[in-house]
C-alpha positions as CSV (number, residue, x, y, z in Angstrom):
1,M,-62.5,-11.0,-92.5
2,N,-62.7,-12.3,-96.0
3,I,-64.7,-15.3,-97.2
4,S,-63.3,-17.1,-100.5
5,G,-64.1,-20.3,-102.0
6,E,-66.3,-22.9,-100.2
7,G,-66.0,-22.3,-96.5
8,S,-62.5,-21.1,-96.5
9,V,-61.9,-18.1,-94.3
10,T,-58.9,-15.9,-94.6
11,K,-58.0,-13.3,-91.9
12,V,-57.2,-9.8,-92.8
13,D,-54.8,-7.6,-91.1
14,S,-56.6,-5.1,-88.7
15,T,-54.3,-2.4,-90.0
16,K,-55.2,-2.8,-93.7
17,V,-55.3,0.5,-95.6
18,V,-58.7,1.4,-97.3
19,G,-58.3,4.2,-99.5
20,R,-56.4,7.0,-97.7
21,F,-57.6,5.8,-94.2
22,R,-55.9,3.4,-92.0
23,L,-58.1,1.1,-89.9
24,G,-57.2,-0.5,-86.5
25,P,-56.0,0.5,-83.2
26,R,-53.6,3.2,-84.4
27,S,-56.4,5.2,-86.0
28,T,-58.6,4.9,-82.8
29,K,-55.7,6.3,-80.7
30,G,-55.1,9.0,-83.2
31,Q,-58.8,10.1,-83.2
32,R,-58.8,10.2,-79.4
33,I,-56.0,12.7,-79.5
34,L,-57.1,14.7,-82.5
35,I,-60.9,15.1,-81.8
36,P,-60.3,17.0,-78.3
37,I,-57.7,19.2,-79.9
38,L,-60.1,20.2,-82.8
39,F,-62.8,20.9,-80.4
40,L,-60.5,23.0,-78.1
41,I,-59.1,25.2,-80.9
42,V,-61.9,27.6,-81.2
43,P,-62.6,28.1,-77.5
44,L,-58.8,28.5,-76.7
45,A,-58.5,30.9,-79.6
46,L,-61.4,32.9,-78.3
47,L,-60.0,32.9,-74.8
48,L,-56.6,34.1,-75.9
49,V,-57.9,36.8,-78.2
50,F,-60.6,38.2,-75.9
51,T,-59.0,37.6,-72.5
52,Y,-55.4,36.9,-72.1
53,L,-54.3,39.3,-74.9
54,P,-56.2,42.2,-73.5
55,V,-54.8,41.5,-70.1
56,V,-51.1,41.7,-71.6
57,N,-52.0,44.9,-73.5
58,M,-53.4,46.4,-70.2
59,V,-50.3,45.7,-68.3
60,G,-48.2,47.3,-71.1
61,Y,-50.6,50.3,-71.1
62,S,-50.0,50.8,-67.4
63,F,-46.5,51.8,-68.0
64,L,-47.4,54.5,-70.4
65,K,-48.8,58.0,-70.3
66,W,-51.5,57.8,-73.1
67,D,-54.9,59.4,-73.6
68,G,-56.1,56.4,-75.6
69,F,-56.5,58.1,-79.0
70,S,-53.2,59.9,-80.0
71,K,-50.3,58.1,-81.5
72,N,-47.8,59.6,-78.9
73,R,-47.3,57.2,-76.1
74,E,-44.8,58.3,-73.4
75,F,-43.1,55.6,-71.4
76,V,-43.3,56.5,-67.5
77,G,-42.3,53.3,-66.0
78,L,-43.8,52.8,-62.5
79,A,-45.1,56.5,-62.3
80,N,-48.8,55.5,-62.6
81,Y,-48.5,52.8,-59.8
82,V,-46.7,55.5,-57.7
83,E,-49.6,57.9,-58.4
84,I,-52.2,55.3,-57.3
85,F,-50.5,54.5,-53.9
86,T,-50.0,58.3,-53.2
87,R,-53.5,59.4,-53.9
88,P,-55.7,58.2,-51.0
89,E,-58.9,59.1,-52.7
90,L,-58.4,56.4,-55.3
91,F,-58.6,53.8,-52.7
92,R,-61.2,55.4,-50.5
93,V,-63.9,54.1,-52.8
94,F,-63.2,50.7,-51.6
95,G,-65.3,51.6,-48.6
96,V,-68.5,51.2,-50.9
97,S,-67.5,47.6,-51.3
98,I,-68.3,47.0,-47.8
99,Y,-71.9,47.5,-48.4
100,Y,-71.9,44.8,-51.1
101,F,-69.8,42.5,-49.1
102,V,-72.3,42.6,-46.1
103,G,-75.0,42.2,-48.7
104,S,-73.4,39.2,-49.9
105,F,-73.7,37.5,-46.5
106,V,-77.4,38.3,-46.6
107,Q,-77.6,36.9,-49.9
108,M,-76.0,33.6,-49.1
109,A,-78.1,33.3,-45.8
110,L,-81.4,33.8,-47.9
111,A,-80.2,31.4,-50.6
112,L,-79.2,28.7,-48.2
113,Y,-82.5,29.2,-46.2
114,F,-84.6,28.7,-49.4
115,A,-82.4,26.0,-50.7
116,T,-82.9,24.0,-47.6
117,I,-86.6,24.4,-47.4
118,L,-87.2,23.6,-51.1
119,T,-85.1,20.4,-50.7
120,F,-88.0,18.8,-48.7
121,K,-91.4,18.1,-49.9
122,I,-93.2,21.4,-50.4
123,R,-96.1,22.0,-52.7
124,G,-95.2,24.1,-55.8
125,K,-91.4,23.9,-55.1
126,N,-90.5,23.7,-58.7
127,F,-92.2,27.1,-59.2
128,F,-90.4,28.6,-56.4
129,K,-87.1,27.3,-57.6
130,G,-87.7,29.0,-61.0
131,T,-88.8,32.2,-59.4
132,L,-85.8,32.4,-57.3
133,F,-83.3,31.7,-60.0
134,F,-85.0,34.0,-62.7
135,P,-83.5,37.3,-61.6
136,Y,-80.0,35.9,-62.3
137,M,-81.1,35.4,-65.9
138,I,-82.1,38.9,-66.5
139,N,-79.5,41.3,-68.1
140,G,-77.9,43.5,-65.6
141,V,-78.7,46.8,-67.6
142,A,-82.5,45.8,-67.6
143,I,-82.2,45.2,-63.8
144,G,-80.8,48.6,-63.5
145,F,-83.5,50.4,-65.4
146,I,-86.2,48.2,-63.6
147,F,-85.0,49.4,-60.2
148,L,-84.6,52.9,-61.2
149,Y,-88.3,53.1,-61.6
150,F,-88.7,51.1,-58.2
151,F,-86.6,53.6,-56.3
152,K,-87.6,56.9,-58.0
153,P,-89.8,59.4,-56.0
154,E,-93.3,58.3,-55.9
155,G,-92.2,55.0,-57.6
156,V,-93.2,51.5,-57.0
157,L,-91.5,51.4,-53.4
158,D,-93.0,54.7,-52.3
159,I,-96.5,53.5,-53.5
160,L,-96.1,50.1,-51.6
161,M,-95.0,52.0,-48.4
162,N,-97.9,54.4,-48.7
163,A,-100.3,51.4,-49.1
164,V,-99.2,49.8,-45.8
165,G,-99.1,53.0,-43.9
166,L,-95.3,53.6,-44.0
167,G,-95.6,56.8,-46.2
168,E,-93.7,59.0,-43.7
169,Y,-90.6,56.8,-44.0
170,T,-90.2,57.3,-47.8
171,Q,-86.9,58.7,-48.8
172,L,-84.8,59.8,-51.9
173,W,-83.6,56.2,-52.1
174,L,-80.8,57.1,-54.7
175,G,-80.4,60.7,-53.7
176,N,-79.6,60.4,-50.0
177,R,-75.9,59.6,-49.4
178,D,-76.6,57.8,-46.2
179,I,-78.9,55.1,-47.9
180,I,-78.0,55.0,-51.6
181,N,-75.4,52.2,-51.1
182,F,-78.0,50.2,-49.1
183,S,-80.4,50.5,-52.0
184,L,-77.9,49.4,-54.5
185,A,-76.7,46.5,-52.2
186,F,-80.4,45.4,-52.2
187,V,-80.5,45.2,-55.9
188,S,-77.3,43.2,-55.9
189,V,-78.7,40.8,-53.4
190,W,-82.0,40.4,-55.4
191,R,-80.1,39.7,-58.6
192,Y,-77.4,37.2,-57.5
193,M,-79.3,35.2,-54.7
194,G,-80.4,32.8,-57.5
195,L,-76.8,31.8,-58.4
196,N,-76.1,30.9,-54.6
197,F,-79.4,29.3,-54.4
198,V,-78.6,26.9,-57.2
199,L,-75.2,26.0,-56.0
200,F,-76.7,25.3,-52.4
201,L,-79.6,23.3,-53.8
202,G,-77.4,21.2,-55.9
203,A,-75.1,20.4,-52.9
204,I,-77.9,19.5,-50.7
205,Q,-79.7,17.3,-53.2
206,S,-76.4,15.4,-53.6
207,I,-76.8,14.1,-50.0
208,P,-78.0,10.6,-50.1
209,S,-81.7,10.2,-49.1
210,E,-80.8,7.2,-46.8
211,I,-79.1,9.7,-44.4
212,Y,-82.4,11.8,-44.0
213,E,-84.4,8.5,-43.5
214,A,-82.0,7.3,-40.9
215,S,-82.1,10.6,-39.0
216,D,-86.0,10.6,-39.2
217,L,-86.0,7.2,-37.5
218,D,-83.7,8.8,-34.8
219,G,-86.2,11.5,-34.2
220,A,-84.1,14.2,-35.7
221,G,-86.0,17.4,-36.5
222,R,-85.5,19.8,-39.5
223,W,-83.0,22.0,-37.4
224,Q,-81.0,18.9,-36.5
225,Q,-81.0,17.6,-40.0
226,F,-79.6,21.0,-41.1
227,R,-77.1,21.4,-38.5
228,Y,-75.7,17.9,-38.5
229,I,-76.3,16.7,-42.1
230,I,-76.7,19.6,-44.5
231,L,-74.3,22.1,-43.3
232,P,-71.3,19.9,-43.0
233,S,-72.0,18.4,-46.5
234,I,-72.1,21.9,-48.2
235,L,-69.1,23.4,-46.5
236,P,-67.2,23.3,-49.8
237,I,-69.8,25.3,-51.6
238,L,-70.0,27.8,-48.8
239,G,-66.2,28.3,-49.2
240,L,-66.7,28.9,-52.9
241,S,-69.6,31.3,-52.4
242,F,-67.5,33.2,-49.9
243,I,-64.6,33.6,-52.5
244,L,-67.1,34.7,-55.0
245,A,-68.6,37.3,-52.5
246,I,-65.3,38.9,-52.0
247,K,-64.4,39.1,-55.7
248,G,-67.9,40.4,-56.4
249,A,-67.8,43.1,-53.7
250,L,-64.3,44.4,-54.9
251,S,-65.3,44.4,-58.7
252,V,-68.9,45.8,-58.5
253,F,-69.7,48.0,-61.6
254,E,-72.8,47.1,-63.5
255,I,-75.6,48.0,-61.1
256,P,-74.2,51.3,-59.5
257,Y,-72.9,52.5,-63.0
258,I,-76.3,52.0,-64.7
259,M,-78.5,53.3,-61.8
260,T,-76.3,56.3,-60.6
261,G,-73.3,56.5,-62.7
262,G,-71.2,56.6,-59.5
263,A,-72.7,59.7,-58.3
264,N,-73.7,60.7,-54.8
265,G,-71.0,58.5,-53.0
266,S,-71.8,55.3,-55.0
267,A,-68.7,55.1,-57.0
268,T,-66.8,51.9,-56.9
269,F,-63.2,51.2,-57.7
270,V,-64.2,49.9,-61.2
271,I,-66.4,52.9,-62.0
272,Q,-63.6,55.2,-61.0
273,T,-61.2,53.1,-63.3
274,V,-63.6,53.4,-66.2
275,D,-64.1,57.3,-65.5
276,M,-60.3,57.6,-65.4
277,A,-59.9,56.0,-68.8
278,F,-62.8,57.5,-70.7
279,K,-63.9,60.7,-69.0
280,F,-60.3,62.0,-68.0
281,Q,-58.5,60.1,-70.9
282,K,-55.8,58.8,-68.7
283,V,-55.6,55.3,-70.1
284,G,-52.2,54.5,-68.6
285,L,-53.3,55.3,-65.0
286,A,-56.6,53.6,-65.4
287,S,-54.7,50.4,-66.7
288,A,-52.5,50.7,-63.6
289,M,-55.6,50.8,-61.5
290,A,-57.1,47.7,-63.1
291,V,-53.7,45.7,-62.7
292,V,-53.9,46.7,-59.0
293,L,-57.4,45.5,-58.6
294,L,-56.5,42.2,-60.4
295,V,-53.7,41.7,-58.2
296,I,-55.8,42.3,-55.0
297,I,-58.4,39.9,-56.2
298,L,-55.9,37.3,-56.9
299,V,-54.2,37.7,-53.5
300,V,-57.5,37.7,-51.6
301,T,-58.6,34.6,-53.5
302,W,-55.4,32.9,-52.7
303,V,-55.5,33.6,-49.1
304,Q,-59.1,32.4,-48.8
305,R,-58.3,29.1,-50.5
306,L,-55.4,28.6,-48.0
307,I,-57.7,29.2,-45.2
308,F,-60.5,26.9,-46.5
309,K,-58.0,24.3,-47.4
310,E,-56.6,24.2,-43.9
311,E,-60.2,23.7,-42.7
312,G,-60.7,21.0,-45.3
313,T,-63.7,22.8,-46.8
314,V,-61.9,23.3,-50.4
């Protein structure tokens, strides 16, 4: 709006050009489109370069016979996939994933237990929340080295067992094939319980407090509140946690690789794939194994989503 003369007011067009910029509704609409695009360019570029492009290359390598170093790459078609499905020992290591899968249920049960307790008024609950979530923030390599000292002969665990009179039950926790995977699954439970704890806690705290107040007036106890209020409200998060548990159990790598290197019956499918690529220099076969694992995880996730969708939990 422009004022000229004595009290005369002249309206200016809202699309007036000032310098090189156009003012008005068109510029606002253009900014709404342009600004999100500018913010998305960098993350999308990183996602493309470091995720999708390597996956495409991996699929291409799976059709080759290549050691990963030489310039000679022989196209072998589906031969790598045929070798995978004709060598039972390559799939036998999936049995190790069962330990982590069972451990994931223990992990979810503990996380749900603590999340439910810390939802109610408890002294020092913020301290316990931070304590439970802290292991998830620690680097996996650091956790591997921490528990190497924890499980080593005459280490922390043996000292604690001797202190409480259980010294006769000490074992070679990482040297006995019968218990090594239980020990490693325990480490996985300790590390990832914080993630499930935060998911459950957030879902429980989203329940309106009026529902708890009404249940208190009706005489409901903590168990009734958990069974009839909390559990039905967090079913979608339970479904998500179950999907993550399956995916994690199939793709375990970090903890067993750092602590045992896959020795003594603790090798997982991912560790076997890494060894196939870098120890035996069969990059083509290792890439095919990685593609097979990716397909298995996608199929399992798809089936789980169908099941939970039918039950109305996703």
